[in-house]
C-alpha positions as CSV (number, residue, x, y, z in Angstrom):
1,M,-25.7,-10.9,49.7
2,N,-26.5,-7.7,47.8
3,A,-26.9,-4.5,49.7
4,S,-30.3,-2.8,49.3
5,P,-30.3,0.3,47.2
6,Q,-30.1,3.7,48.8
7,E,-33.3,5.6,49.3
8,P,-33.9,8.2,46.5
9,R,-32.1,11.4,47.1
10,F,-32.3,14.8,45.4
11,V,-29.5,15.9,43.1
12,E,-29.1,18.7,40.6
13,F,-26.8,19.4,37.7
14,A,-26.1,22.0,35.0
15,D,-26.4,20.2,31.7
16,D,-22.7,19.9,31.0
17,A,-22.3,18.3,34.5
18,L,-25.0,15.7,34.3
19,P,-23.3,12.3,34.7
20,A,-23.4,10.1,31.6
21,E,-25.2,7.2,33.4
22,L,-28.0,9.5,34.4
23,R,-28.2,11.3,31.0
24,W,-28.5,7.9,29.1
25,Q,-31.3,6.7,31.4
26,V,-33.3,9.9,30.8
27,L,-32.6,9.8,27.1
28,S,-33.7,6.1,26.9
29,F,-37.0,6.9,28.7
30,L,-37.6,9.9,26.4
31,R,-37.0,7.7,23.3
32,I,-39.7,5.3,24.5
33,V,-42.3,7.8,25.8
34,W,-41.8,10.6,23.2
35,P,-40.5,8.8,20.1
36,E,-41.6,11.7,17.9
37,G,-38.6,13.7,19.3
38,F,-36.2,11.0,17.9
39,T,-37.1,10.8,14.3
40,G,-35.4,11.9,11.0
41,D,-32.2,13.8,11.7
42,L,-32.9,13.5,15.4
43,R,-33.0,9.7,15.4
44,Y,-29.5,9.4,17.0
45,R,-29.7,12.5,19.2
46,G,-27.6,12.4,22.3
47,W,-29.0,15.4,24.1
48,I,-32.1,15.8,26.3
49,T,-32.8,19.4,25.5
50,R,-30.9,21.7,23.2
51,A,-28.0,23.5,24.9
52,E,-29.2,27.0,23.8
53,Y,-32.1,26.6,26.3
54,Q,-29.6,26.2,29.1
55,P,-31.2,23.1,30.6
56,Y,-30.7,22.6,34.4
57,H,-31.6,19.1,35.7
58,L,-33.3,18.3,38.9
59,L,-33.5,14.6,39.8
60,Y,-34.2,12.0,42.4
61,V,-31.8,9.1,42.2
62,A,-31.2,5.9,44.1
63,D,-27.5,5.1,43.8
64,S,-27.1,5.7,40.0
65,L,-30.7,4.8,39.1
66,V,-32.9,7.7,37.9
67,V,-36.2,7.7,39.9
68,S,-37.5,11.0,38.6
69,H,-36.2,13.9,36.4
70,L,-37.1,17.3,35.1
71,E,-35.3,20.2,33.6
72,I,-35.7,23.9,33.9
73,V,-35.0,25.6,30.6
74,D,-34.6,29.3,29.7
75,H,-35.9,30.9,26.5
76,E,-36.8,34.3,25.3
77,V,-40.3,34.8,24.1
78,G,-41.8,37.8,22.4
79,C,-45.3,39.2,22.6
80,D,-46.5,42.5,21.0
81,G,-42.9,43.6,20.4
82,V,-41.8,43.0,23.9
83,T,-39.2,40.3,24.7
84,Y,-39.6,38.3,28.0
85,Q,-37.2,35.8,29.6
86,A,-39.2,32.7,30.3
87,Q,-38.3,29.7,32.4
88,A,-40.2,26.4,31.9
89,L,-40.3,22.8,33.0
90,T,-39.6,20.1,30.5
91,S,-38.6,16.4,30.3
92,V,-40.6,15.6,33.4
93,L,-40.6,11.8,34.0
94,T,-40.8,9.2,36.7
95,F,-39.8,5.6,36.0
96,P,-42.8,3.3,36.3
97,P,-41.8,1.4,39.4
98,F,-41.6,4.7,41.4
99,R,-44.8,6.4,40.1
100,R,-47.5,7.6,42.5
101,E,-44.9,8.1,45.3
102,G,-44.7,11.9,44.8
103,W,-41.2,12.1,43.3
104,A,-42.3,14.2,40.2
105,S,-44.6,16.4,42.4
106,R,-41.6,17.3,44.6
107,L,-39.4,18.1,41.6
108,V,-42.2,20.3,40.1
109,A,-42.7,22.1,43.4
110,T,-38.9,22.7,43.8
111,A,-38.5,23.9,40.2
112,C,-41.4,26.3,40.5
113,R,-40.1,27.8,43.7
114,R,-36.7,28.3,41.9
115,I,-38.4,30.0,38.9
116,E,-40.4,32.3,41.2
117,A,-37.2,33.3,43.1
118,G,-35.2,33.7,39.9
119,D,-34.9,36.7,37.6
120,G,-37.0,35.5,34.7
121,D,-40.1,37.3,33.6
122,L,-42.4,34.3,33.1
123,G,-42.7,30.8,34.6
124,L,-44.3,28.3,32.3
125,I,-45.6,24.8,32.4
126,C,-47.0,23.5,29.1
127,C,-48.8,20.2,29.2
128,S,-51.7,18.2,27.7
129,P,-55.1,18.9,29.1
130,E,-55.2,15.6,31.1
131,K,-52.0,16.7,33.0
132,V,-53.3,20.2,34.0
133,G,-54.5,19.0,37.4
134,F,-51.2,17.3,38.3
135,Y,-49.1,20.4,37.4
136,A,-51.5,22.9,39.0
137,G,-51.5,20.8,42.2
138,A,-47.7,20.2,42.3
139,S,-46.8,23.8,41.3
140,G,-49.4,25.8,43.1
141,W,-49.8,27.8,39.9
142,A,-53.2,28.5,38.5
143,P,-53.7,27.2,34.9
144,I,-54.5,29.7,32.2
145,P,-57.9,28.9,30.8
146,V,-57.9,27.7,27.1
147,S,-60.2,29.6,24.9
148,R,-61.3,28.0,21.7
């Protein structure tokens, strides 16, 4: 008789400490959902986000199965000659069998609280228009209106 899997639990890792079995699940998901990031010279890439962005992973896992994942990344951005330290969310995903259970919302909320408490100048979430409601609700951050 097989033991039932453990309930999802929160874990976090610096990029160089992310266990290989979790990294490869996230990479496999990204290859399917965002294939444009794995073309040309990037076809065989083995990284989720480039190391220079100092990715930090937040996940829900059940045993060694990824339920949901996101990264907080750091990047300097310039505007009008001023450089700002920005932190942003990226690689947000929830595997289909676990969707609509709130896993990604919890990760987004946790990440945004960390960004707010950190020493960065800006916290960013960039997403497609149809995802604005989800991210605004999960983060508590008001979206910036898009002017055209």
